[in-house]
C-alpha atoms as one frame of an Amber mdcrd trajectory, in Angstrom:
protein
 -53.703 146.884 -69.399 -50.975 144.678 -71.134 -53.881 142.975 -73.878 -55.125
 146.215 -74.894 -51.704 147.086 -75.430 -50.646 143.812 -77.332 -54.177 144.237
 -79.130 -53.016 147.507 -80.450 -50.085 147.178 -81.677 -51.033 143.256 -83.178
 -53.528 145.641 -85.197 -50.869 147.574 -86.659 -48.440 145.346 -87.015 -49.080
 141.292 -87.768 -47.277 137.818 -87.001 -44.807 137.071 -84.239 -43.567 140.395
 -82.204 -41.237 140.791 -79.276 -43.281 143.310 -78.039 -46.613 140.563 -77.262
 -43.649 137.821 -75.586 -42.013 140.562 -73.712 -45.631 141.684 -72.644 -47.191
 138.430 -71.519 -44.372 137.621 -69.132 -44.376 141.437 -67.903 -48.568 140.855
 -67.191 -47.833 136.690 -65.554 -44.628 137.896 -63.756 -45.570 141.560 -61.918
 -49.262 140.772 -61.873 -50.777 137.100 -62.490 -48.022 135.681 -59.660 -48.328
 138.200 -56.825 -52.338 137.995 -57.330 -52.189 134.560 -57.206 -50.003 134.187
 -54.081 -52.150 136.765 -52.416 -56.005 134.158 -52.868 -53.494 130.880 -52.358
 -51.562 131.815 -49.104 -50.992 128.575 -47.981 -48.223 128.416 -51.230 -46.948
 131.930 -51.072 -42.721 131.423 -50.902 -41.395 132.727 -47.956 -39.239 135.896
 -49.233 -43.404 136.646 -50.359 -44.911 135.940 -47.624 -42.585 138.026 -44.867
 -44.079 141.321 -47.168 -47.996 141.453 -46.341 -49.313 143.052 -44.333 -46.329
 146.013 -45.446 -46.862 149.157 -48.479 -43.885 147.223 -50.010 -46.644 145.285
 -52.176 -48.071 148.234 -53.645 -44.787 149.702 -53.796 -43.827 146.705 -56.396
 -47.277 146.882 -58.012 -47.152 151.279 -58.625 -43.407 150.552 -59.977 -44.612
 147.759 -62.254 -47.248 150.123 -63.298 -45.107 152.895 -64.047 -42.768 150.467
 -65.461 -45.233 149.146 -68.287 -46.458 152.611 -69.153 -42.123 153.640 -69.881
 -41.995 150.244 -71.498 -45.215 151.153 -74.570 -43.109 154.388 -74.964 -39.724
 153.624 -75.197 -41.148 150.937 -77.624 -43.701 153.605 -79.887 -40.275 155.222
 -80.752 -38.114 152.092 -80.884 -41.116 150.782 -84.084 -40.950 154.434 -85.639
 -37.641 154.732 -86.145 -35.550 153.986 -88.556 -32.331 153.026 -88.875 -29.879
 153.467 -92.052 -31.353 153.003 -95.236 -34.269 150.189 -96.083 -32.782 148.649
 -99.134 -35.712 145.879-101.289 -33.734 143.262-101.831 -31.997 142.247-104.915
 -29.810 139.573-104.427 -29.671 136.007-104.270 -28.901 133.936-100.531 -25.434
 133.459-101.250 -25.541 129.964 -99.393 -21.500 129.377 -99.926 -21.432 132.332
 -97.360 -23.849 131.156 -94.735 -22.312 126.939 -95.422 -18.705 128.779 -94.547
 -20.342 130.464 -91.637 -22.475 127.376 -89.967 -19.274 125.381 -89.866 -17.315
 126.966 -89.065 -19.403 127.933 -85.485 -20.479 124.428 -85.635 -16.297 123.666
 -85.196 -15.928 126.308 -82.525 -19.349 125.128 -80.678 -18.156 121.240 -80.693
 -14.672 122.928 -79.236 -16.636 124.280 -76.219 -18.762 120.769 -75.933 -15.871
 118.697 -76.030 -13.882 121.745 -73.009 -17.019 121.004 -70.446 -17.332 117.394
 -71.018 -13.897 116.875 -69.984 -14.331 119.463 -67.229 -16.803 117.437 -65.909
 -15.276 114.425 -66.058 -17.481 112.655 -69.364 -20.904 112.964 -70.912 -22.651
 111.408 -67.761 -21.417 112.954 -65.457 -21.602 116.452 -66.983 -25.212 115.318
 -66.988 -25.317 115.262 -63.037 -23.492 118.108 -62.088 -26.032 120.652 -64.265
 -26.457 123.125 -61.689 -22.342 123.199 -61.325 -22.733 124.005 -65.690 -25.597
 125.655 -65.138 -24.095 128.443 -62.460 -21.189 128.744 -64.700 -18.723 128.415
 -61.701 -15.019 127.765 -63.025 -13.836 126.573 -58.746 -15.911 124.167 -59.217
 -14.132 122.483 -62.120 -10.587 124.479 -62.040  -8.969 127.247 -61.362  -9.572
 129.154 -64.764  -6.696 132.077 -63.830  -4.486 129.075 -64.708  -6.669 127.018
 -67.050  -7.340 128.328 -70.242 -10.276 125.164 -71.046 -12.583 126.796 -68.612
 -12.550 129.364 -70.933 -13.097 127.292 -73.799 -16.609 126.131 -72.030 -18.293
 129.198 -73.186 -18.163 128.463 -77.845 -20.923 126.296 -76.536 -23.936 127.942
 -78.161 -22.002 128.628 -81.492 -23.718 124.830 -82.074 -26.606 126.156 -81.156
 -26.088 129.204 -83.722 -25.021 127.040 -86.155 -27.886 124.983 -86.254 -30.483
 127.590 -87.303 -28.446 128.279 -89.510 -28.183 124.366 -90.923 -31.790 124.410
 -90.305 -31.899 127.372 -92.317 -30.191 126.812 -95.419 -31.818 123.053 -95.431
 -35.567 124.530 -95.212 -33.867 127.066 -98.332 -32.518 123.959 -99.657 -32.996
 121.049 -98.618 -30.290 118.994 -99.635 -28.913 115.841 -97.766 -25.989 118.132
 -96.558 -27.577 120.405 -94.679 -30.038 118.208 -93.530 -27.980 116.186 -91.717
 -25.780 118.684 -90.491 -29.072 120.275 -88.818 -30.396 116.932 -87.272 -26.480
 116.564 -86.549 -26.411 119.572 -84.834 -30.228 119.592 -83.136 -29.128 116.383
 -81.566 -25.840 118.142 -79.787 -27.725 121.512 -79.142 -30.544 119.544 -76.827
 -27.787 118.014 -75.014 -26.351 121.305 -74.816 -29.801 122.848 -73.162 -30.104
 120.169 -71.343 -27.109 120.788 -70.012 -28.006 124.093 -68.886 -30.386 123.459
 -66.712 -33.302 125.165 -68.208 -36.541 123.613 -68.531 -37.889 126.505 -70.577
 -35.045 126.382 -72.688 -35.754 123.559 -74.120 -39.492 123.690 -74.649 -38.338
 126.605 -76.387 -35.948 124.639 -78.895 -38.903 122.107 -79.914 -41.437 125.164
 -80.243 -38.866 126.536 -83.242 -38.817 123.235 -84.750 -42.223 122.195 -84.790
 -43.555 125.414 -85.580 -40.366 125.708 -88.252 -41.232 121.973 -89.806 -45.295
 122.711 -89.857 -44.899 125.672 -91.532 -45.646 125.909 -94.946 -46.060 128.524
 -98.301 -50.011 129.277 -97.137 -52.068 131.930 -97.694 -51.773 134.076 -95.301
 -55.638 133.953 -93.624 -54.887 130.366 -93.631 -51.313 130.339 -92.270 -52.229
 133.096 -89.637 -55.084 130.765 -88.551 -52.356 127.903 -88.340 -50.114 129.782
 -86.543 -52.560 130.525 -83.997 -53.612 126.980 -83.725 -49.613 125.914 -83.283
 -48.858 128.154 -80.165 -51.962 127.034 -78.055 -50.789 123.468 -78.666 -47.115
 124.855 -77.518 -47.957 127.242 -74.702 -49.936 124.035 -73.466 -47.166 121.637
 -73.981 -44.808 123.804 -72.829 -46.610 124.870 -69.351 -47.593 120.850 -68.840
 -43.416 120.391 -69.894 -41.929 123.141 -67.268 -43.925 121.579 -64.489 -43.120
 117.799 -65.432 -39.417 118.400 -66.183 -39.033 120.024 -62.403 -38.629 116.839
 -60.083 -36.449 115.370 -62.631 -33.916 118.544 -63.492 -33.955 118.783 -59.372
 -32.454 114.862 -59.487 -29.924 116.113 -61.716 -28.993 119.059 -59.845 -29.260
 118.164 -55.994 -29.905 114.107 -56.382 -33.666 114.992 -54.841 -35.565 111.201
 -55.773 -38.246 111.800 -58.643 -41.268 112.795 -56.980 -44.822 114.103 -59.637
 -46.729 114.142 -56.139 -46.214 118.338 -55.368 -46.452 119.490 -59.258 -49.214
 121.747 -60.157 -50.054 125.421 -60.473 -48.001 126.025 -57.438 -45.329 124.759
 -58.464 -45.181 126.450 -61.765 -45.808 130.023 -60.148 -43.394 129.371 -57.774
 -41.075 129.236 -60.721 -42.354 132.881 -61.970 -41.783 134.187 -58.489 -37.936
 135.362 -58.584 -38.934 138.696 -60.279 -41.551 139.934 -57.665 -39.238 138.670
 -54.618 -36.126 140.256 -56.074 -38.366 143.497 -56.221 -40.132 143.099 -52.776
 -36.312 142.828 -51.696 -34.424 146.192 -53.200 -37.313 148.164 -52.684 -37.530
 147.514 -48.763 -33.894 146.780 -47.807 -31.147 149.690 -48.487 -27.983 147.318
 -47.367 -26.810 147.338 -50.912 -24.972 150.412 -52.881 -26.687 151.391 -56.503
 -23.955 150.026 -59.330 -24.425 153.034 -61.309 -25.153 151.876 -64.556 -21.842
 149.226 -64.354 -24.195 146.386 -65.664 -24.254 147.715 -68.935 -20.801 147.509
 -69.976 -18.915 145.338 -67.364 -19.958 142.315 -68.620 -17.379 143.094 -71.397
 -14.677 141.919 -68.338 -16.728 139.107 -67.034 -16.279 137.635 -70.665 -13.067
 137.825 -70.935 -10.753 135.047 -70.554  -9.513 134.829 -66.532  -6.112 133.410
 -67.886  -5.612 136.716 -69.277  -7.091 139.727 -66.957  -4.764 137.847 -63.960
  -1.281 138.184 -66.491  -2.505 141.877 -66.697  -3.836 142.308 -63.411  -7.790
 143.101 -64.384  -9.936 141.608 -61.607 -13.102 140.262 -62.808 -15.887 141.909
 -62.382 -18.947 140.416 -60.523 -22.100 139.465 -62.233 -25.583 140.922 -60.955
 -27.021 138.156 -60.572 -23.812 136.931 -58.147 -24.753 140.387 -56.253 -28.676
 139.946 -56.444 -27.838 136.679 -54.929 -25.633 138.120 -52.606 -27.239 140.140
 -50.573 -30.742 138.338 -50.283 -29.259 134.955 -48.767 -25.702 135.984 -47.407
 -23.805 133.972 -49.883 -23.790 132.663 -52.842 -25.969 129.597 -54.157 -25.475
 127.615 -57.157 -26.972 128.940 -60.207 -28.245 132.170 -58.664 -30.667 134.387
 -58.679 -31.646 136.021 -62.248 -31.978 140.065 -62.410 -35.826 140.507 -63.629
 -36.158 143.767 -65.961 -36.612 146.262 -63.315 -34.603 145.146 -60.863 -31.512
 145.789 -63.612 -32.803 149.128 -63.401 -32.947 149.564 -59.697 -29.669 148.489
 -58.907 -28.532 150.451 -61.213 -30.190 153.878 -59.966 -33.233 153.798 -58.385
 -35.860 154.424 -60.089 -34.194 156.209 -62.824 -32.177 153.240 -62.987 -35.928
 151.660 -63.492 -37.085 154.089 -65.773 -33.915 154.249 -67.988 -33.463 150.488
 -68.439 -37.396 150.064 -69.257 -37.587 152.339 -71.606 -33.930 151.349 -73.847
 -35.779 147.742 -73.258 -38.869 148.887 -74.685 -36.683 151.908 -77.764 -34.818
 147.662 -78.681 -38.354 145.332 -78.241 -39.336 148.169 -81.178 -36.621 147.997
 -83.783 -37.085 143.834 -84.068 -40.432 144.204 -84.331 -39.655 146.021 -87.112
 -37.082 144.242 -88.510 -39.249 140.688 -88.037 -42.414 142.348 -89.416 -39.576
 143.477 -92.859 -39.688 139.541 -93.005 -43.598 138.628 -93.590 -44.371 135.205
 -92.240 -41.011 134.066 -93.839 -41.192 130.614 -93.386 -37.353 129.487 -94.045
 -35.879 131.758 -91.877 -39.340 131.707 -89.398 -37.757 129.138 -86.561 -35.027
 132.326 -86.304 -37.465 134.704 -85.954 -39.504 132.845 -83.179 -36.488 132.337
 -80.685 -35.160 135.250 -81.572 -38.461 137.535 -80.216 -39.474 134.759 -77.401
 -35.906 134.984 -75.869 -35.362 139.249 -76.553 -39.410 139.440 -74.750 -38.521
 137.288 -72.084 -35.431 139.554 -71.003 -38.017 141.182 -68.649 -37.407 137.860
 -66.498 -33.677 137.383 -67.413 -32.284 140.385 -67.421 -28.465 140.321 -66.600
 -26.422 141.159 -69.672 -23.788 138.858 -68.255 -25.686 136.335 -68.678 -27.591
 136.927 -71.421 -23.971 137.011 -73.600 -22.085 134.663 -71.818 -24.870 131.467
 -72.576 -27.469 132.848 -75.053 -25.189 134.418 -77.255 -26.276 132.673 -80.252
 -29.406 134.953 -79.961 -27.522 137.518 -80.581 -25.691 137.010 -83.280 -29.001
 135.240 -84.690 -30.633 138.790 -84.203 -27.508 140.028 -86.795 -28.311 136.844
 -89.106 -31.543 139.037 -89.996 -30.311 142.365 -90.029 -27.740 141.109 -92.478
 -29.761 138.843 -94.425 -32.305 141.670 -95.909 -30.557 142.765 -98.650 -31.062
 138.744-100.573 -34.303 137.647-101.326 -35.562 134.200 -99.890 -37.667 131.868
-100.812 -40.923 132.462 -99.049 -39.851 135.836 -98.056 -43.857 136.800 -99.379
 -46.241 134.407-100.757 -45.282 135.364-103.932
């Protein structure tokens, strides 16, 4: 069903689509992973194994099927809905404006990097404390209510945003300054992504850079063929990289000896098993309370400075990934268990919450794909477009709004860039 839906959308909308990426992730975590563990019982995680022989697995499968239909409905409405007036690009890209934004966010981001390195006791110590950095646990460094420096850590993603701006400007007008800053901010971005402990995020960063580097102004047919080959190669390299990097991050995070003996498909499937495991838990337990849509707005309080909230007597809200982890393990573990799109909805208001959440998500994907399609394979903006499309599609797996706005807000800022830059004429916007 997923493949049929993707093919149908591809006929109407050419190029990269957040919907296609989200659909494939959806099929992976709610379809491929469960089927794999049914066939390979020896490698099934314990949390999934206990559900075998019960009707909970069928309930999860049914809800996933219904959820995808709801996603299609929301997407269909979103991709057809016009918000605002469409204007043909009539102005030249104001490089001075985006240059100021790039340098400003670069300096703000560096403040965050210095704060993180300072709190962790140095550049190398930060790498050895990946899980603490990734989990953003204030208690593992210094009290956020008494130390404002802790809040400054949250500025790190501004560096990632500034890199993509410099990269865009270097592709539009390859000056020495733009190229130098793009290279410098890329190096720091790679360090930040490594600190966040995300193998997948490293692969995505490299994919956007490689595709952006190799793409040029070819005719549509040649360009489409080239993109297909590039994506195929990057997917294969990405899968291998995610598997190979796992022991390295296990060593940096937990001090485990580096060993590549247990690597393989089973290891990869286990890394993508948490969404299915989440749904098995919420559908087989009733020892938790619904959150009644609070996760759609409480992230604002979570992102506010703790030292300010403590002064005015406001208590920070508990993020969903913390709530989900404690419910399943009776304690908080480093990094926590991410919440997928179905789990996010179910924790809000049961099945009704799932349907509301996923229809809204589908609508947003439709609006994003409508925006992306308006750029007609613009090779100058392609790295930004790819990053936005991938991360918006990945919300299927990582749906915690608090985490998105805390460590992935560079994607939100890049999305705003794509919205605001529509009125400008950019070389490569069309084949002409």
